C-alpha positions as CSV (number, residue, x, y, z in Angstrom):
1,M,29.9,3.1,-4.3
2,P,27.2,0.3,-4.0
3,T,24.5,0.5,-1.4
4,P,25.2,-1.9,1.4
5,T,22.7,-4.7,1.8
6,P,20.3,-4.0,4.7
7,T,20.8,-6.2,7.8
8,L,17.7,-7.5,9.5
9,D,19.2,-7.6,13.0
10,A,19.5,-3.8,13.1
11,L,15.8,-3.3,12.3
12,T,14.0,-4.4,15.5
13,G,11.9,-1.6,16.9
14,D,8.8,0.6,16.4
15,Y,8.5,2.8,13.4
16,V,6.2,5.5,12.0
17,L,5.6,6.1,8.3
18,D,7.7,8.9,6.8
19,T,4.9,10.4,4.8
20,G,7.3,12.8,3.0
21,R,9.3,9.9,1.5
22,T,6.6,7.3,1.1
23,R,4.5,6.8,-2.1
24,I,1.3,4.7,-2.1
25,G,0.2,4.4,-5.7
26,F,-1.9,2.3,-8.1
27,V,-2.1,1.4,-11.8
28,A,-5.3,0.5,-13.5
29,R,-5.7,-0.5,-17.2
30,H,-8.4,1.1,-19.3
31,A,-10.0,-0.8,-22.1
32,L,-8.3,1.4,-24.7
33,S,-5.0,-0.2,-23.6
34,T,-3.9,2.9,-21.6
35,R,-2.9,2.9,-18.0
36,V,-4.2,5.2,-15.4
37,R,-1.6,5.8,-12.7
38,G,-2.4,7.5,-9.4
39,H,-1.4,7.9,-5.8
40,F,-2.7,9.0,-2.5
41,D,-1.4,12.2,-0.8
42,D,-2.7,11.6,2.8
43,F,-1.9,8.6,4.8
44,E,-0.4,7.4,8.1
45,G,1.0,4.2,9.4
46,R,3.0,2.4,12.1
47,A,5.1,-0.7,12.2
48,H,6.8,-3.0,14.6
49,L,9.7,-4.8,13.0
50,D,11.5,-7.8,14.6
51,G,14.7,-8.5,12.7
52,A,15.5,-11.7,14.6
53,D,12.0,-13.1,14.1
54,P,10.2,-11.3,11.2
55,A,7.0,-13.3,11.9
56,R,6.6,-11.1,15.0
57,S,6.5,-8.0,12.9
58,H,3.2,-6.1,12.2
59,V,2.0,-3.0,10.4
60,R,-1.0,-0.8,10.2
61,L,-1.8,1.7,7.5
62,A,-4.7,4.2,7.0
63,V,-5.2,6.2,3.7
64,R,-7.6,9.1,3.3
65,A,-9.6,8.1,0.2
66,D,-10.3,11.7,-0.8
67,S,-6.5,12.2,-1.2
68,I,-6.5,10.2,-4.5
69,R,-4.6,11.9,-7.3
70,T,-4.4,10.8,-11.0
71,G,-3.3,14.1,-12.6
72,N,-6.9,14.8,-13.6
73,P,-9.0,16.6,-11.0
74,R,-12.3,15.7,-12.7
75,R,-11.4,12.0,-12.7
76,D,-10.3,12.3,-9.1
77,E,-13.7,13.7,-8.1
78,H,-15.4,10.9,-10.0
79,L,-13.3,8.2,-8.3
80,C,-14.1,9.7,-4.9
81,A,-17.8,10.0,-5.5
82,T,-18.8,7.0,-7.5
83,F,-16.1,4.4,-6.9
84,L,-14.9,5.0,-3.4
85,H,-18.0,6.7,-2.0
86,V,-15.8,8.9,0.1
87,P,-18.5,10.6,2.2
88,E,-19.6,7.3,3.6
89,F,-16.2,5.5,3.5
90,P,-13.4,8.1,4.1
91,A,-10.5,5.7,4.7
92,L,-8.8,2.7,3.2
93,E,-7.1,0.5,5.8
94,F,-4.6,-2.3,6.0
95,G,-3.6,-4.3,9.0
96,S,-1.1,-7.2,8.8
97,T,-2.0,-10.6,10.1
98,E,1.2,-12.5,9.1
99,V,4.7,-11.7,8.0
100,R,6.8,-14.3,6.3
101,Q,10.4,-13.9,5.1
102,T,10.7,-15.3,1.6
103,G,14.3,-14.3,0.8
104,A,17.3,-12.6,2.3
105,T,15.5,-9.2,2.0
106,R,12.1,-10.2,0.7
107,F,8.8,-10.6,2.7
108,A,5.2,-11.7,2.2
109,V,3.0,-9.5,4.3
110,T,-0.5,-10.8,4.6
111,G,-3.2,-8.7,6.1
112,D,-6.7,-7.4,5.9
113,L,-7.4,-4.6,3.3
114,T,-10.6,-2.7,4.0
115,I,-12.2,-0.6,1.3
116,R,-15.8,0.7,1.5
117,S,-16.3,-1.3,4.7
118,V,-15.4,-4.5,2.9
119,T,-12.5,-6.4,4.3
120,R,-10.5,-9.0,2.3
121,P,-7.1,-10.6,2.8
122,V,-4.3,-9.6,0.5
123,T,-0.6,-10.5,0.5
124,L,1.9,-7.8,-0.3
125,D,5.3,-8.8,-1.7
126,L,7.9,-6.4,-0.3
127,E,11.6,-6.0,-0.6
128,L,13.8,-4.3,2.0
129,T,15.6,-1.6,0.1
130,E,17.1,0.4,2.9
131,G,17.8,-0.2,6.6
132,G,20.1,-1.2,9.3
133,D,21.6,2.2,9.8
134,G,19.3,3.2,12.7
135,H,17.8,6.1,10.7
136,R,15.3,4.8,8.2
137,V,13.9,1.6,6.8
138,G,12.8,1.4,3.1
139,L,10.5,-1.2,1.6
140,R,9.2,-1.5,-2.0
141,G,6.6,-3.8,-3.5
142,G,2.9,-4.3,-3.9
143,V,0.0,-6.5,-4.8
144,T,-2.5,-6.9,-7.6
145,V,-6.1,-6.9,-6.5
146,D,-9.5,-7.3,-8.1
147,R,-11.4,-4.1,-7.3
148,N,-14.7,-5.8,-7.7
149,A,-14.0,-7.9,-4.6
150,W,-14.4,-4.6,-2.6
151,G,-17.4,-3.3,-4.6
152,V,-15.3,-0.6,-6.2
153,N,-17.3,-0.3,-9.4
154,W,-19.6,2.3,-10.9
155,N,-21.9,0.6,-13.4
156,A,-22.0,-2.2,-16.0
157,A,-20.1,-0.2,-18.6
158,T,-17.3,0.4,-16.1
159,R,-16.8,-3.4,-15.7
160,F,-15.9,-3.5,-19.4
161,M,-14.0,-0.2,-19.8
162,V,-11.7,-0.5,-16.8
163,S,-9.9,-3.7,-15.9
164,P,-10.9,-5.2,-12.6
165,K,-7.2,-5.8,-11.8
166,V,-5.5,-2.9,-10.1
167,R,-1.9,-2.9,-9.1
168,L,-1.2,-1.3,-5.7
169,E,2.4,-0.1,-5.5
170,L,4.2,0.8,-2.3
171,D,7.5,2.6,-1.8
172,V,7.7,3.0,1.9
173,A,10.0,4.8,4.2
174,L,9.8,4.2,8.0
175,L,11.4,6.3,10.7
176,P,12.2,4.9,14.2
177,L,10.0,6.1,17.0
178,G,11.6,7.7,20.0
């Protein structure tokens, strides 16, 4: 039986991130043509959705930088220490500034992404994948960023060995508050 198309009208309300069903990941290309995939284990977020007027929606997300996981603990330690400088900058944060509906169930969510105390605007392309049943809202999508814009770099060799382009991937589940 096909999954029914989510209806926007039923989504209006306040939500909290369902951390057990949400994945916040990334993909970076290494110079040797391999991809390094990873995700974060510890994060929290809230959203207000307005199905009648999506432009009135907003979202906030905070990710603990030391929860990065790539399947290689040594690499994870290196990323925390030399790329993300976790002791000094323990969180990555996103706060929306604009939400635009770009299709029946597609949205462009623009906001400020802060990494290492550097804040830059990004626009997430998201698709509504689940919702309208009063229990959970699902969104999937992401954005490609240039890590150098946030100073996420180790040394000159890293600039050549690891692509500056990193794909941030979101598979989000939201639960209604209250």
